[in-house]
C-alpha positions in Angstrom: -3.5 50.1 2.2 -0.8 47.7 1.0 -3.4 45.2 -0.3 -5.3 48.0 -2.1 -2.1 49.2 -3.7 -1.3 45.6 -4.8 -4.7 45.2 -6.3 -5.2 48.6 -8.0 -1.8 50.2 -8.5 -0.8 50.6 -12.1 2.9 51.4 -11.9 5.7 49.3 -10.3 6.8 52.0 -7.9 3.4 51.8 -6.0 3.5 48.1 -6.1 7.0 48.2 -4.6 5.7 50.5 -1.9 2.9 48.0 -1.2 5.5 45.2 -0.7 7.5 47.4 1.7 4.3 48.2 3.6 3.4 44.5 3.8 6.9 43.5 5.0 7.3 46.4 7.6 5.5 44.7 10.5 7.5 41.5 10.0 10.8 43.3 9.8 10.2 45.8 12.7 8.2 43.6 14.9 5.3 44.3 17.2 5.8 45.4 20.9 5.4 42.7 23.4 4.1 43.1 27.0 6.4 42.5 30.0 4.2 39.7 31.2 1.3 37.8 29.8 -1.8 37.8 32.0 -5.5 37.4 31.7 -8.7 36.6 33.5 -8.8 33.0 32.2 -6.4 30.3 33.6 -4.0 29.0 31.0 -5.4 25.4 31.3 -8.9 26.6 30.3 -7.5 28.7 27.5 -5.5 25.7 26.2 -8.6 23.5 26.4 -10.6 26.0 24.4 -7.9 26.2 21.8 -7.7 22.5 21.4 -11.5 22.1 21.2 -11.7 24.9 18.7 -9.0 23.3 16.5 -10.9 19.9 16.7 -14.2 21.4 15.7 -12.5 23.3 12.9 -10.9 20.1 11.7 -14.2 18.3 11.8 -15.9 21.0 9.9 -13.3 21.1 7.1 -13.4 17.3 6.8 -17.2 17.3 6.5 -17.0 20.2 4.0 -14.5 18.2 1.9 -16.5 15.0 2.1 -19.8 16.7 1.1 -18.0 18.7 -1.7 -16.5 15.5 -3.0 -19.8 13.6 -2.9 -21.8 16.3 -4.6 -19.0 17.0 -7.2 -18.9 13.3 -8.1 -22.7 13.1 -8.2 -22.9 16.1 -10.5 -20.1 14.7 -12.7 -22.0 11.4 -13.1 -25.2 13.3 -13.8 -23.5 15.3 -16.5 -21.9 12.2 -18.0 -25.2 10.4 -18.2 -26.9 13.5 -19.8 -24.2 13.8 -22.5 -24.2 10.0 -23.2 -28.0 10.0 -23.7 
């Protein structure tokens, strides 16, 4: 609701309400359980989190490398076309 108000509200009062709605969970806080438990041992959960972070990092590095390569290639192609 808050993001919709920020995007589409026309007056400042509704935008102020949107900011209050966005800040409310951070100011009030969420309830926390008495104890953290689950069906997966913490070691396996930590291993999954580490591997997921590693795969994500590799994906972003590859995406950046490919974007840079194709951007530079397109730029060279446009420069050659304009110079001809």
